[in-house]
C-alpha positions in Angstrom: 7.0 -20.8 -4.0 9.7 -18.0 -3.2 8.3 -14.6 -2.3 9.7 -11.1 -2.6 8.7 -8.8 0.1 9.0 -5.0 -1.6 9.2 -2.5 1.1 8.9 1.3 0.6 10.5 3.1 3.1 11.5 6.9 4.1 12.6 8.3 7.4 11.3 5.0 9.1 13.7 5.3 11.8 11.0 4.4 14.5 9.5 1.8 12.7 11.7 -0.4 10.4 13.8 -2.6 12.7 9.7 -3.8 14.2 8.5 -4.2 10.4 12.1 -6.1 9.5 11.9 -8.6 12.9 8.4 -9.5 11.7 9.7 -10.2 8.1 12.8 -12.5 8.6 10.7 -14.9 10.7 8.4 -15.2 8.0 8.1 -19.1 6.0 11.0 -19.3 3.4 12.0 -19.3 0.5 11.7 -15.6 0.6 13.6 -12.1 -0.1 13.2 -8.8 1.4 14.1 -6.1 -0.8 14.0 -2.7 1.3 13.7 0.2 -1.2 14.7 3.4 0.6 14.0 7.0 -0.9 16.9 8.3 0.6 16.0 8.8 4.1 17.7 11.6 6.5 17.6 9.8 9.5 18.7 6.3 10.6 16.5 4.0 8.3 19.5 3.2 5.9 21.8 2.1 8.7 19.2 0.1 10.8 18.5 -1.8 7.1 22.1 -2.3 6.8 22.5 -3.9 10.4 19.9 -6.4 9.2 21.3 -7.1 5.9 24.8 -8.1 7.7 22.7 -10.5 9.8 20.6 -11.9 7.3 21.0 -13.2 3.8 17.4 -12.5 3.1 17.3 -8.7 3.6 19.0 -6.4 0.7 19.0 -2.3 0.8 18.0 -0.8 -2.4 18.3 2.8 -2.9 15.4 4.8 -5.3 13.9 8.6 -4.7 10.8 9.6 -6.1 7.0 8.8 -5.7 6.2 5.3 -4.1 5.3 3.8 -7.1 8.8 4.2 -8.6 10.1 2.9 -5.6 7.7 -0.5 -6.0 8.4 -0.6 -9.3 12.6 -0.5 -8.9 11.9 -3.3 -6.2 9.6 -5.3 -8.9 12.6 -5.2 -11.4 14.8 -6.5 -8.8 12.6 -9.2 -7.5 13.3 -13.0 -8.0 10.4 -14.4 -6.6 7.5 -16.2 -8.3 5.3 -13.9 -6.1 5.8 -10.0 -5.0 4.3 -8.9 -1.8 4.3 -5.8 -0.7 4.4 -3.9 3.1 4.7 -0.8 4.3 7.4 0.6 6.6 4.8 1.4 9.3 3.9 -1.8 9.4 4.2 -5.4 11.6 3.4 -8.5 9.9 1.9 -11.2 11.5 4.0 -14.3 11.8 1.6 -16.8 9.5 1.5 -13.7 7.1 3.6 -15.2 4.4 2.4 -18.9 5.0 -1.3 -17.7 4.3 -0.4 -15.5 1.0 1.4 -18.7 -0.3 -1.3 -21.0 0.7 -3.6 -18.8 -1.4 -1.6 -18.1 -4.6 -0.9 -22.2 -4.6 -4.5 -22.4 -4.4 -5.2 -20.6 -7.6 -4.9 -16.8 -6.4 -3.1 -14.2 -9.2 -3.8 -11.0 -6.4 -4.3 -11.8 -3.3 -5.3 -9.1 -0.1 -5.1 -10.0 3.4 -6.5 -8.1 6.6 -5.1 -5.0 7.6 -5.5 -4.3 11.5 -5.1 -0.5 12.2 -3.1 0.5 15.5 -3.4 4.1 17.2 -5.9 6.4 18.7 -9.2 4.3 18.7 -11.1 7.1 17.7 -9.0 6.4 14.0 -8.7 2.9 14.3 -12.7 2.8 13.7 -12.5 4.5 10.6 -13.3 2.5 7.7 -11.9 2.5 4.2 -14.0 4.2 1.1 -14.2 1.1 -1.0 -14.1 1.1 -4.7 -15.8 -1.6 -6.5 -15.4 -2.9 -10.1 -16.5 -5.9 -11.6 -17.6 -6.7 -8.0 -14.3 -6.5 -6.6 -13.4 -3.7 -3.4 -10.6 -2.1 -5.1 -9.4 -0.1 -2.2 -7.3 -3.0 -0.7 -4.2 -1.0 0.2 -0.4 -2.0 -0.9 0.5 -2.6 2.8 -0.9 -5.9 2.6 -1.2 -7.7 -0.8 0.7 -9.6 -3.1 0.7 -10.4 -6.8 2.0 -13.5 -9.2 5.2 -11.9 -10.9 3.8 -12.6 -14.1 0.6 -10.4 -13.6 2.9 -7.7 -12.6 4.8 -8.1 -15.6 1.9 -8.1 -17.9 0.0 -4.8 -16.3 3.1 -2.9 -16.3 3.5 -2.2 -12.7 2.8 0.8 -10.5 1.9 3.7 -12.5 4.6 6.4 -11.0 2.6 9.4 -12.3 0.2 8.8 -9.2 0.9 10.8 -5.8 -1.5 8.3 -4.1 -3.9 5.8 -5.1 -1.4 4.2 -7.1 -2.5 0.8 -5.4 -6.1 1.6 -6.6 -5.1 2.0 -9.9 -2.6 -1.2 -10.0 -5.6 -3.6 -8.3 -7.9 -2.0 -10.8 -5.9 -2.7 -14.2 -5.0 -6.1 -12.4 -8.9 -7.2 -12.3 -9.5 -5.2 -16.0 -6.9 -7.9 -17.2 -9.2 -10.8 -15.8 -7.3 -11.4 -12.7 -9.6 -11.4 -9.6 -8.5 -9.7 -6.6 -8.7 -12.6 -3.7 -9.4 -11.5 0.2 -7.7 -13.8 2.6 -8.8 -12.6 6.1 -6.1 -14.7 7.9 -3.4 -12.6 5.9 -3.0 -10.1 8.3 -0.6 -6.9 8.5 -0.8 -4.4 11.5 -0.5 -1.0 10.7 0.4 2.1 12.8 -2.0 5.0 12.1 -0.7 8.6 12.0 0.6 9.9 15.3 -0.6 13.4 15.1 -3.5 15.5 14.1 -1.2 17.0 11.2 -0.6 13.6 10.1 -4.2 12.3 9.8 -5.2 15.7 7.9 -2.2 15.4 5.7 -3.0 11.6 4.9 -6.2 12.4 4.0 -5.4 15.1 1.8 -3.3 13.5 -0.5 -5.7 10.6 -0.7 -8.3 12.8 -2.2 -6.0 14.1 -4.6 -5.5 10.6 -5.5 -8.7 9.6 -6.0 -9.1 12.7 -8.4 -6.1 11.4 -10.2 -8.1 7.9 -10.6 -11.0 9.9 -12.0 -8.6 11.5 -14.5 -7.1 8.2 -15.9 -10.2 6.0 -16.0 -12.8 8.3 -16.0 -15.8 9.1 -13.4 -15.8 6.9 -10.5 -18.6 8.1 -8.7 -20.4 4.9 -9.9 -17.9 2.7 -8.3 -18.8 3.8 -5.1 -21.4 1.8 -2.6 -23.4 5.0 -1.2 -25.6 2.7 0.8 -22.5 1.2 2.4 -20.9 4.4 3.0 -24.3 5.5 5.1 -24.3 2.5 7.0 -20.5 3.5 8.4 -20.2 4.5 11.9 -20.2 8.6 11.6 -18.3 10.4 13.8 -16.8 14.1 13.7 -13.5 12.3 12.8 -14.9 10.4 9.6 -16.6 13.8 9.2 -13.5 15.6 9.0 -11.6 13.0 7.0 -14.2 13.0 4.5 -14.3 16.9 4.4 -10.0 17.1 3.9 -10.5 14.4 1.5 -12.7 16.5 -0.4 -10.4 19.2 0.0 -7.4 17.3 -2.0 -9.8 15.9 -4.6 -10.8 19.6 -5.7 -7.6 21.3 -5.2 -6.1 18.5 -7.6 -9.0 19.2 -10.0 -8.0 22.8 -9.9 -4.6 23.0 -9.8 -3.3 19.9 -11.0 0.3 19.1 -10.2 1.2 22.9 -9.8 1.9 24.4 -6.4 1.3 22.2 -3.6 0.5 19.1 -5.6 4.2 18.7 -7.0 4.9 16.8 -4.0 7.7 14.5 -4.8 6.8 11.5 -2.7 
């Protein structure tokens, strides 16, 4: 079973070599499609070095939002399965082996365990889960794989989304009858933002993406589990992240895609 791995990259000079090192040693057969959004640093030069050394690595160029870049990779993928991972991640050596076994055992969509790396207080922050038909839709697209035929059926990512395009894709897959299976042995290590600005910026845009979900699919409030959210470890960081995300949510509701919400990527 051939797997195509789609990476979406922008200014990942510091991280892309570690990511590619973790992918070229994965269980074959595979192809690695590195979709760069016209980085302004040395990201492209580094990918080209790997492209020369490893026939499995291919550089693609596509600007715009993450959904558009990922769709560009999907269209050029030749594998039976398409997996997604981000530029600030590192794949466990058995990542693809576990993914392949899950699909061979009947999974149409399989999400893995994502381990955060960074400031300890930020590592402990949990995802805000969103449930639909008994499945958690909030598994991120930095560690998830789909049968190619499923992506063709549901039309890939909706590139209207600023963020939360992965949640939207998961929702549409489940709605079409493709359960989302979780494999805790399919592991990816994800670097967290290293600055306060990056941390708050990410929270803000995640809030805007959650508002986009409600605009497309209707009210989502009944899909959250308030009891589970209450049981999460509450810290100053979790409260602050929630406040900034709500600012993004309410701001998008008021301004739509105008002003600061015209973010191209």
